[in-house]
Each structure stands twice: as structure tokens, then as C-alpha cells.
N, C-alpha and C positions, 0 to 999 in steps of 0.2 A: 267278308275270312281273313281270315290270316295273314299277317306278315312276316312273322315269324316261323320259320316253322321246323319240328324237335328234330334234333341231332339224328337219329336214324333216318328220319324222312330225308335231311340234308345228303347224309352221306347215301341213301340210294340215289337219291336225281342226281350225285355227281357221279358216282362210277362212269355211267354212257362218255359225260364231258374226257376220261382222264382214258378213253380209249380210242377216242377221239384224237386224242391230244398226242397220242403214240402213233396212227396210224393203222389203229386198229380195228377204227370205226367199222367194217365192210364185215367183220361178225356178226355186229348185231343186225343184218338185214335191214327188210323193209322197216323192222318194227321202231326202228331210230334216222333221221335225220339229220344233219348240222347247217343249219342255217346262219349263210353270211347274210350283216343286212348296216345298212351304213348310216351312221349316225349323222342325226337330224341338222345338228345343230355344231359337230366336230366335221364329220365328211368323211371319216376314219371308219374301213370294214370293224365291223363286229361279226363276233358267231357265237352264240349257245346250236348245244347240241338238244333234241327234244323231241316226244315220243311220238310215237306217230297211230292216232286213233284211225284211220281206216285209212289202206295202201288202194288203189283204181291200179291194177296191170295196164289196162282197156286204153289208158288215159295219162297214166304216170301223175294223177294228182294222191297228194297225200295232206291229211287234216291233221292238224293237230292243233292244241289244246294250251293257255295261257294260264298256266299255274298263277299268277300272283295278276291274275285280270288285267282292268286299265294298269295298272302300274311298270309293268312289264318295259322292261326298254325296249328290247327286241316289238313289241306289239307298237308300241309307240313311233319307232325311227316309222315299220311301216306305216306306220295312219302316214306318216310324214312326208313320206316321199315313192313309200309301194315297191324299193325295188331291194331286191332279195337275190340272191343264188341257193341251191339247196345241196345235199352230197347224202348220197348213204356207205360212203367209205371210199369213193373214188373221189374223180374230179368233177367239180363243186357245177352245176346250172343254171344257165339264168333261169329264173319263173315264175311264174304269171303268182302276183296275193289278189286270194279273191277274202273278202270275210262271210262267214254261213250267217246268213236269218237264224233265228230260235228254231223254228219247225224241223229246219235240216240238221240242226246241231241237237235236237233231240235224238233225235234217229240216230244220228253217229254214235251221239253217247250211250242209246238200251248195246246198240249191233254192238260199242265196249266192251260195254261189261257180258255181255253173251259172251265176249270169245275167249273172259278170264275164266268160265267154268271152273273149277273148283277152288281159286283166287279170287274169285268176287267177292266173299269179307275183308281180304283185306286189303278191296281196292277200296271197297264203300266206307275202310277206315282213312283212308289218306284222302279220297274225297272228302269226308266230313270235315279233314279239316285243312283243306284246302276252301272249303265253303264256310269253316266255324263253326263246324256242327249240324248234325243234326240228320243227315243223308241216308237214304235207305233204297232207294234206287228205285222208286216211283217217281211217273210222267212227271208228275207236282215240283220232284227235287230235279228232275232232271234239266226245267224247263230255269225252274229259280238257278243251276247251275250255267247253266247256257245264257241263263245274262248276268250273269256275276263274273264268268271267266269265257272271255271270249275263244273261241275257235274259227284257225283257219288255213287255208287249203295256198298251195302251194301246186301248179301243175308247171309242166317245162313248158321253154318260153320260145 
């Protein structure tokens, strides 16, 4: 897994953060969420904006991926204490945290790719960089991706 992203990808990933920082997170709809998590050693709140891979309107559950794998601080904090709140541009709400198993994660990734339609080659390029090469969108690739970059679900508590 790559740990240093190319500048174009860092810029792309940072854009939603800027919108939330300026109070405009709501314009992103349910495509992104702002996660507030509690530091595992400091106890301080931290925020990060993450892309939503799947959103279930009936339950309010949103699924995200850890683009930095197990090294992501937000993921490490959630694994340590499980405390989180999420916002879609409005007031944050407490959320129950669930870590997806590999089979469910593969299904989520396949549906996510289908929704990308004509932009699928760009998505696969980004996933190739995150996975450190060789992502072609096969089930085997999705399984490898899910085992390297965990998927996490948040449901209103």
C-alpha cells in the first residue's frame, strides 16, 4: 500500500475538507461525511472528511473506506474506543461503528464502481495508487483491496 500520495490525488482528497471547514459540507449531499472521532491517547476530538461508498436511506447507514489502511489515525481511534459522530453538513449525530467483513466489503466496492459509470477508469487509477498497483476491478482485486483498506459503516445511534 502506498503511503505518499501524488499531489493531484492529495488535492482531490483535500477539496471536501475545505468545503466542510467553510460550513459548506451540505453541498456534497450524502457523497461525503465529516467524521468526528476521539483520540485514543489524547481524548481530544478530531475530524476528517471521508467519501461515502454506500448510503442506505432506510437506515441512515453510511460506509466509508480507509484510504491509508490501518495506518489512518481515525481508523486506529475507532478501533480503540468506537466513539464517533457523523455529519452530512449539518449538526453531527452520534453513530454506531461497524467494521465490514471482507465479503460485504467486496459487494460494497463492486456497487461503488458500477455507480462511477464513465468515470470508472479514473476511480481504478486512484485505487491502483492506494493499493500500490495492479487494480483492474476484478472480484479478486476487490477482495485484496478490502483486506488492505478496511471499510467502516456508521449508523445513527
